[in-house]
C-alpha positions as CSV (number, residue, x, y, z in Angstrom):
1,X,-5.8,-26.3,-14.6
2,X,-2.5,-26.1,-12.9
3,X,-0.8,-22.8,-13.0
4,X,2.9,-22.9,-14.2
5,X,5.3,-20.7,-12.2
6,X,6.5,-19.0,-15.5
7,X,2.7,-18.0,-15.9
8,X,2.7,-16.7,-12.7
9,X,6.1,-14.8,-12.9
10,X,4.8,-13.1,-16.2
11,X,1.7,-12.2,-14.6
12,X,3.4,-10.9,-11.9
13,X,5.8,-8.9,-13.8
14,X,3.0,-7.2,-15.6
15,X,1.1,-6.1,-12.4
16,X,4.5,-4.9,-10.7
17,X,5.2,-2.6,-13.7
18,X,1.7,-1.2,-13.5
19,X,2.3,-0.4,-9.7
20,X,5.5,1.4,-10.5
21,X,3.6,3.6,-13.0
22,X,0.8,4.4,-10.7
23,X,3.2,7.2,-8.9
24,X,4.2,8.7,-12.2
25,X,3.0,12.2,-12.4
26,X,1.4,12.2,-9.3
27,X,2.2,14.8,-6.6
28,X,1.0,15.7,-3.1
29,X,0.0,19.4,-3.1
30,X,0.4,21.5,0.3
31,X,0.5,25.2,1.5
32,X,3.1,27.3,2.8
33,X,2.2,30.9,3.4
34,X,-0.9,30.6,1.3
35,X,1.2,29.5,-1.9
36,X,0.6,26.1,-3.3
37,X,3.6,23.8,-3.7
38,X,3.9,20.3,-5.0
39,X,6.3,17.3,-4.6
40,X,6.4,13.9,-6.2
41,X,4.3,11.3,-4.4
42,X,7.3,8.9,-4.7
43,X,9.2,10.6,-2.3
44,X,6.4,10.8,0.4
45,X,6.4,8.1,3.3
46,X,3.7,9.5,5.3
47,X,1.8,12.5,6.5
48,X,1.4,12.9,10.3
49,X,-0.4,15.9,12.4
50,X,2.2,18.2,14.1
51,X,4.2,16.6,16.7
52,X,6.0,18.1,19.6
53,X,9.8,18.1,18.5
54,X,13.1,18.6,20.5
55,X,15.1,21.8,19.4
56,X,18.6,21.3,18.9
57,X,21.4,23.8,19.6
58,X,24.0,24.9,16.9
59,X,21.9,23.8,13.8
60,X,20.7,25.6,10.6
61,X,18.0,27.9,11.6
62,X,15.4,25.9,9.3
63,X,16.1,22.7,11.2
64,X,13.4,22.8,13.9
65,X,14.8,19.8,15.8
66,X,14.1,16.2,15.7
67,X,10.8,14.0,16.4
68,X,10.8,10.3,17.5
69,X,8.1,8.4,15.8
70,X,7.8,4.6,16.1
71,X,11.3,4.1,17.5
72,X,12.9,6.2,14.6
73,X,14.4,9.7,14.9
74,X,13.8,12.2,12.2
75,X,15.3,15.7,11.6
76,X,12.3,18.0,11.1
77,X,12.5,21.1,8.6
78,X,10.3,24.1,9.1
79,X,9.6,24.9,5.4
80,X,8.7,28.5,6.0
81,X,12.1,29.2,7.5
82,X,13.8,26.9,4.7
83,X,12.2,29.3,2.2
84,X,13.0,32.6,4.2
85,X,9.3,33.3,4.8
86,X,7.9,34.7,8.3
87,X,7.3,32.4,11.1
88,X,3.7,31.7,12.1
89,X,2.3,29.8,15.1
90,X,1.5,26.3,14.2
91,X,-2.3,25.7,13.8
92,X,-4.5,22.7,13.7
93,X,-4.1,22.1,10.0
94,X,0.0,22.3,10.3
95,X,1.3,18.9,9.7
96,X,4.6,17.0,8.8
97,X,5.5,15.4,5.6
98,X,7.9,12.6,6.1
99,X,9.8,12.3,3.0
100,X,12.4,9.5,2.1
101,X,15.3,10.9,-0.2
102,X,18.5,8.3,-0.5
103,X,17.3,6.1,2.1
104,X,17.1,8.9,4.7
105,X,13.7,10.3,6.3
106,X,13.2,13.9,6.8
107,X,10.0,15.7,8.3
108,X,8.8,18.7,6.3
109,X,6.5,21.1,8.4
110,X,3.9,22.7,6.2
111,X,1.0,24.9,6.8
112,X,-1.4,22.3,5.4
113,X,-1.8,19.3,3.1
114,X,-4.3,19.7,0.3
115,X,-4.5,16.6,-1.9
116,X,-3.0,13.9,-4.3
117,X,-3.1,15.3,-7.8
118,X,-2.0,14.3,-11.4
119,X,0.3,16.7,-13.1
120,X,1.2,15.4,-16.3
121,X,5.0,15.9,-17.1
122,X,4.0,18.0,-20.4
123,X,1.9,20.3,-18.0
124,X,5.0,21.5,-16.0
125,X,7.1,24.5,-17.2
126,X,10.5,24.2,-16.2
127,X,12.1,27.3,-17.7
128,X,10.5,30.2,-15.5
129,X,12.0,33.6,-16.4
130,X,12.9,35.9,-13.8
131,X,13.7,33.4,-11.1
132,X,16.8,31.5,-10.0
133,X,15.5,29.3,-7.3
134,X,17.2,26.1,-7.1
135,X,14.5,24.6,-5.0
136,X,11.9,24.8,-8.0
137,X,11.6,22.1,-10.5
138,X,8.9,23.9,-12.4
139,X,5.3,25.3,-12.6
140,X,2.5,22.6,-12.8
141,X,-0.8,23.6,-14.5
142,X,-3.7,21.8,-12.9
143,X,-7.1,23.2,-14.4
144,X,-7.2,26.8,-13.7
145,X,-4.6,26.9,-11.0
146,X,-0.7,26.3,-10.7
147,X,1.3,24.4,-8.5
148,X,5.0,25.2,-7.6
149,X,6.7,21.9,-8.1
150,X,9.6,21.5,-5.8
151,X,12.8,19.7,-6.6
152,X,13.5,17.5,-3.5
153,X,16.7,16.5,-4.7
154,X,18.0,19.9,-4.8
155,X,16.1,21.1,-1.6
156,X,18.4,18.2,0.1
157,X,21.4,18.0,-2.0
158,X,24.4,15.8,-0.5
159,X,25.7,18.6,1.5
160,X,22.2,19.2,3.1
161,X,21.8,15.4,3.7
162,X,25.2,15.6,5.6
163,X,24.1,18.2,7.9
164,X,20.9,16.5,8.3
165,X,22.6,13.1,9.2
166,X,24.8,14.9,11.8
167,X,21.7,15.8,13.6
168,X,20.2,12.3,14.2
169,X,23.5,10.6,14.3
């Protein structure tokens, strides 16, 4: 039996919709200063081991520098510094999460990456009393533990992205 293009197109559209939905409620979990954080997997391009980076003078203190990876240059952010936490020496579990935000790639240095996990939207509490942290989207409940769900869009708003663009321009 011969397949008609309209049959193929409708089947393709159904499969494409399923693929889009696979990232919904999926997060990558990582550690910074023994606290567990999570960001939506849709922002993740790749996770790499710690790389040597080139420090840049006269940049924000949390911008560690730049790395070159497969002929592209990325700004690298030390998430401990970004959150105002004490610095530690990078260890063998330290890694860089490359995120893509509005067509810009940014490396995030974290202490370690844990896992990919599902956090259904209804399990994320967005009203957190006693905090005014613009970086936090909410607290995700996963079994008997909690994940601090970060708001990537707020962490790197337009002003921040402009600063980072200037670093790699």
